[in-house]
C-alpha positions as a LaTeX table, in Angstrom:
\begin{tabular}{lrrr}
\hline
Residue & $x$ (\AA) & $y$ (\AA) & $z$ (\AA) \\
\hline
Met1 & 91.75 & 124.44 & 96.76 \\
Arg2 & 95.43 & 123.78 & 96.13 \\
Leu3 & 97.00 & 120.33 & 95.78 \\
Leu4 & 100.67 & 119.45 & 95.54 \\
Ile5 & 100.86 & 116.28 & 93.44 \\
Ile6 & 103.88 & 113.96 & 93.55 \\
Ser7 & 104.56 & 110.63 & 91.92 \\
Asp8 & 107.47 & 108.25 & 91.60 \\
Leu9 & 109.84 & 109.65 & 94.24 \\
His10 & 111.66 & 106.29 & 94.33 \\
Gly11 & 113.71 & 106.77 & 97.51 \\
Ser12 & 115.45 & 110.07 & 96.76 \\
Pro13 & 115.98 & 112.04 & 99.98 \\
Glu14 & 117.19 & 115.07 & 98.01 \\
Arg15 & 113.94 & 115.25 & 96.04 \\
Ala16 & 111.82 & 114.49 & 99.11 \\
Leu17 & 113.43 & 117.44 & 100.89 \\
Phe18 & 112.90 & 119.66 & 97.84 \\
Leu19 & 109.20 & 118.72 & 97.78 \\
Gln20 & 108.83 & 119.26 & 101.53 \\
Gln21 & 110.25 & 122.78 & 101.08 \\
Lys22 & 107.96 & 123.33 & 98.08 \\
Ala23 & 105.00 & 122.27 & 100.22 \\
Glu24 & 106.03 & 124.72 & 102.93 \\
Glu25 & 106.23 & 127.48 & 100.29 \\
Leu26 & 102.97 & 126.64 & 98.46 \\
Lys27 & 100.92 & 125.82 & 101.57 \\
Pro28 & 98.71 & 123.27 & 99.76 \\
Asp29 & 95.42 & 122.14 & 101.27 \\
Ser30 & 96.54 & 118.54 & 100.65 \\
Ile31 & 99.47 & 116.64 & 99.21 \\
Val32 & 98.63 & 113.78 & 96.85 \\
Phe33 & 101.22 & 111.03 & 96.43 \\
Leu34 & 100.64 & 108.75 & 93.46 \\
Gly35 & 102.84 & 105.90 & 94.63 \\
Asp36 & 106.36 & 104.52 & 94.30 \\
Met37 & 107.76 & 106.47 & 97.21 \\
Leu38 & 110.68 & 104.44 & 98.61 \\
Tyr39 & 111.92 & 101.62 & 96.38 \\
His40 & 113.61 & 102.44 & 93.07 \\
Gly41 & 112.14 & 99.43 & 91.28 \\
Pro42 & 113.86 & 96.63 & 89.37 \\
Arg43 & 113.82 & 98.44 & 85.99 \\
Asn44 & 114.96 & 101.86 & 87.21 \\
Pro45 & 118.51 & 102.98 & 87.93 \\
Leu46 & 119.46 & 103.56 & 91.54 \\
Pro47 & 118.69 & 107.25 & 92.22 \\
Ser48 & 121.58 & 109.45 & 93.30 \\
Gly49 & 121.79 & 109.45 & 97.10 \\
Tyr50 & 119.23 & 106.62 & 97.37 \\
Ala51 & 118.20 & 106.45 & 101.04 \\
Pro52 & 114.62 & 105.33 & 101.67 \\
Ala53 & 114.91 & 105.66 & 105.48 \\
Asp54 & 115.80 & 109.35 & 105.06 \\
Val55 & 112.83 & 109.80 & 102.74 \\
Val56 & 110.52 & 108.39 & 105.44 \\
Lys57 & 111.83 & 110.97 & 107.94 \\
Thr58 & 111.18 & 113.80 & 105.47 \\
Leu59 & 107.71 & 112.54 & 104.55 \\
Ala60 & 106.80 & 112.56 & 108.25 \\
Asn61 & 107.34 & 116.33 & 108.25 \\
Phe62 & 105.25 & 117.30 & 105.25 \\
Pro63 & 103.17 & 120.34 & 106.27 \\
Ala64 & 99.73 & 119.33 & 104.95 \\
Pro65 & 97.40 & 116.32 & 105.06 \\
Val66 & 98.55 & 113.50 & 102.77 \\
Ile67 & 96.40 & 111.43 & 100.43 \\
Ala68 & 98.46 & 108.53 & 99.10 \\
Val69 & 97.88 & 105.65 & 96.71 \\
Arg70 & 100.02 & 102.57 & 96.38 \\
Gly71 & 102.33 & 102.09 & 93.41 \\
Asn72 & 103.71 & 98.93 & 91.89 \\
Cys73 & 107.05 & 99.47 & 93.71 \\
Asp74 & 105.48 & 100.05 & 97.14 \\
Ala75 & 106.17 & 96.78 & 98.96 \\
Asp76 & 104.44 & 95.73 & 102.17 \\
Val77 & 107.61 & 96.42 & 104.16 \\
Asp78 & 107.72 & 99.99 & 102.72 \\
Val79 & 104.09 & 100.57 & 103.63 \\
Met80 & 104.85 & 99.68 & 107.26 \\
Leu81 & 107.43 & 102.50 & 107.42 \\
Leu82 & 105.41 & 105.29 & 105.81 \\
Pro83 & 103.88 & 107.94 & 108.10 \\
Phe84 & 100.52 & 107.74 & 106.30 \\
Asp85 & 98.19 & 105.09 & 104.88 \\
Leu86 & 98.27 & 103.92 & 101.28 \\
Gln87 & 95.11 & 103.04 & 99.40 \\
Ala88 & 94.68 & 101.38 & 96.00 \\
Ser89 & 92.90 & 104.53 & 94.81 \\
Ala90 & 91.41 & 107.73 & 96.13 \\
Cys91 & 88.50 & 109.84 & 94.95 \\
Leu92 & 88.38 & 113.57 & 95.62 \\
Tyr93 & 85.65 & 116.07 & 94.81 \\
Ile94 & 87.26 & 119.47 & 94.39 \\
Asp95 & 86.00 & 122.58 & 92.63 \\
Gly96 & 83.30 & 120.61 & 90.82 \\
Leu97 & 85.77 & 117.97 & 89.61 \\
Arg98 & 85.75 & 114.25 & 90.37 \\
Ile99 & 89.46 & 113.43 & 90.70 \\
Ile100 & 90.33 & 109.75 & 90.83 \\
Ala101 & 93.92 & 109.12 & 91.99 \\
Arg102 & 95.63 & 105.87 & 91.00 \\
His103 & 99.24 & 104.93 & 90.45 \\
Gly104 & 98.33 & 103.76 & 86.97 \\
His105 & 100.39 & 100.60 & 86.52 \\
Asp106 & 97.17 & 98.59 & 86.20 \\
Leu107 & 95.45 & 100.94 & 83.73 \\
Pro108 & 95.63 & 101.14 & 79.94 \\
Ser109 & 97.35 & 104.22 & 78.54 \\
Glu110 & 94.17 & 105.42 & 76.80 \\
Pro111 & 90.43 & 105.32 & 77.64 \\
Pro112 & 88.14 & 103.62 & 78.23 \\
Phe113 & 89.10 & 103.16 & 81.88 \\
Ala114 & 86.83 & 100.80 & 83.80 \\
Gly115 & 85.06 & 102.63 & 86.62 \\
Ile116 & 86.18 & 106.11 & 85.56 \\
Pro117 & 83.25 & 108.02 & 84.04 \\
Arg118 & 83.50 & 110.68 & 81.35 \\
Gly119 & 84.12 & 114.12 & 82.80 \\
Ser120 & 86.34 & 112.71 & 85.56 \\
Val121 & 89.98 & 113.53 & 86.12 \\
Leu122 & 92.29 & 110.51 & 86.21 \\
Leu123 & 95.31 & 111.52 & 88.26 \\
Arg124 & 98.00 & 108.93 & 87.59 \\
Gly125 & 101.72 & 108.35 & 87.86 \\
His126 & 103.80 & 105.26 & 86.98 \\
Ser127 & 105.07 & 106.29 & 83.52 \\
His128 & 107.37 & 109.06 & 84.84 \\
Ile129 & 106.14 & 111.10 & 81.86 \\
Pro130 & 104.05 & 114.24 & 82.44 \\
Leu131 & 100.60 & 114.30 & 80.89 \\
Ala132 & 97.87 & 116.94 & 80.83 \\
Gln133 & 95.14 & 116.24 & 78.30 \\
Thr134 & 91.55 & 115.18 & 77.71 \\
Thr135 & 90.98 & 111.97 & 75.78 \\
Val136 & 87.51 & 110.56 & 75.08 \\
Gly137 & 86.01 & 112.74 & 77.81 \\
Val138 & 88.48 & 111.75 & 80.57 \\
His139 & 90.97 & 114.33 & 81.80 \\
Gln140 & 94.33 & 112.62 & 82.33 \\
Trp141 & 96.92 & 114.27 & 84.56 \\
Asn142 & 100.37 & 112.89 & 85.38 \\
Pro143 & 102.94 & 115.01 & 87.26 \\
Gly144 & 105.91 & 113.02 & 85.93 \\
Ser145 & 108.69 & 112.14 & 88.36 \\
Pro146 & 110.94 & 114.40 & 90.44 \\
Thr147 & 113.58 & 111.65 & 90.64 \\
Leu148 & 113.63 & 109.45 & 87.54 \\
Pro149 & 111.95 & 111.37 & 84.69 \\
Lys150 & 111.51 & 109.63 & 81.35 \\
Gly151 & 110.66 & 110.60 & 77.80 \\
Gly152 & 113.19 & 113.45 & 77.74 \\
Phe153 & 111.26 & 115.45 & 80.34 \\
Pro154 & 112.96 & 117.19 & 83.28 \\
Pro155 & 112.26 & 116.19 & 86.89 \\
Ser156 & 108.78 & 117.42 & 87.78 \\
Tyr157 & 105.80 & 117.55 & 90.13 \\
Gly158 & 102.21 & 118.80 & 89.80 \\
Ile159 & 100.07 & 121.56 & 91.23 \\
Tyr160 & 96.30 & 121.84 & 91.02 \\
Glu161 & 94.63 & 125.13 & 91.91 \\
Gln162 & 91.74 & 127.27 & 90.72 \\
Gly163 & 90.59 & 124.67 & 88.19 \\
Glu164 & 93.99 & 124.23 & 86.52 \\
Phe165 & 96.57 & 121.44 & 86.65 \\
Arg166 & 100.20 & 122.38 & 86.02 \\
Val167 & 103.26 & 120.20 & 85.67 \\
Met168 & 106.20 & 122.09 & 87.13 \\
Gly169 & 109.90 & 121.57 & 86.60 \\
Leu170 & 112.09 & 121.75 & 89.68 \\
Asp171 & 113.39 & 125.04 & 88.28 \\
Gly172 & 109.90 & 126.56 & 88.63 \\
Asn173 & 109.07 & 126.56 & 84.92 \\
Ile174 & 105.69 & 125.29 & 83.75 \\
Ile175 & 106.17 & 122.19 & 81.59 \\
Met176 & 102.48 & 121.81 & 80.69 \\
Arg177 & 99.05 & 122.85 & 81.92 \\
His178 & 95.46 & 121.73 & 81.52 \\
Thr179 & 92.08 & 123.14 & 82.48 \\
Pro180 & 89.19 & 120.68 & 82.20 \\
Val181 & 86.20 & 122.11 & 80.37 \\
Thr182 & 83.82 & 119.34 & 81.42 \\
Pro183 & 83.33 & 119.25 & 85.18 \\
Cys184 & 81.67 & 116.19 & 86.64 \\
Asn185 & 78.42 & 115.94 & 88.52 \\
Gln186 & 79.13 & 114.88 & 92.05 \\
Pro187 & 77.22 & 111.80 & 93.21 \\
\hline
\end{tabular}
């Protein structure tokens, strides 16, 4: 199973097009969006070329099924324009892993996380900072942001395949990787 994982696009048509082309190249089984797709947010700078309507057109042409969760910058009016549904969270069972996708704005930075059992993967965005680690038995993965990266990291996205999560720079270099050693037991 291969997932293309994207968070915090924030209305950049240039980055949406890059990720659409990356999806066409990688041929993922699914694309997971971790929220904040159209609006740049009140604390972020306006992205270069900011054009949410163009992003919507590009998202409509992504070449794989989309699983999407709502971020703190995803307003009701944005949700009406998107070509897929947004949920508060999503739970996937892939390769023996329980992967819980959330935007992350409503979660603490470190465990414990209410409702997320040990051995699970917490796939989160919001911080714009890549993360690939296990803390107190919870595997935390964050692909960073392709548009407005923070913490000195380059623009990035994530890939999951064959039991490994990788944060990728737009230049194709691996920024970080993580392989969980504690798979979950599916319910």
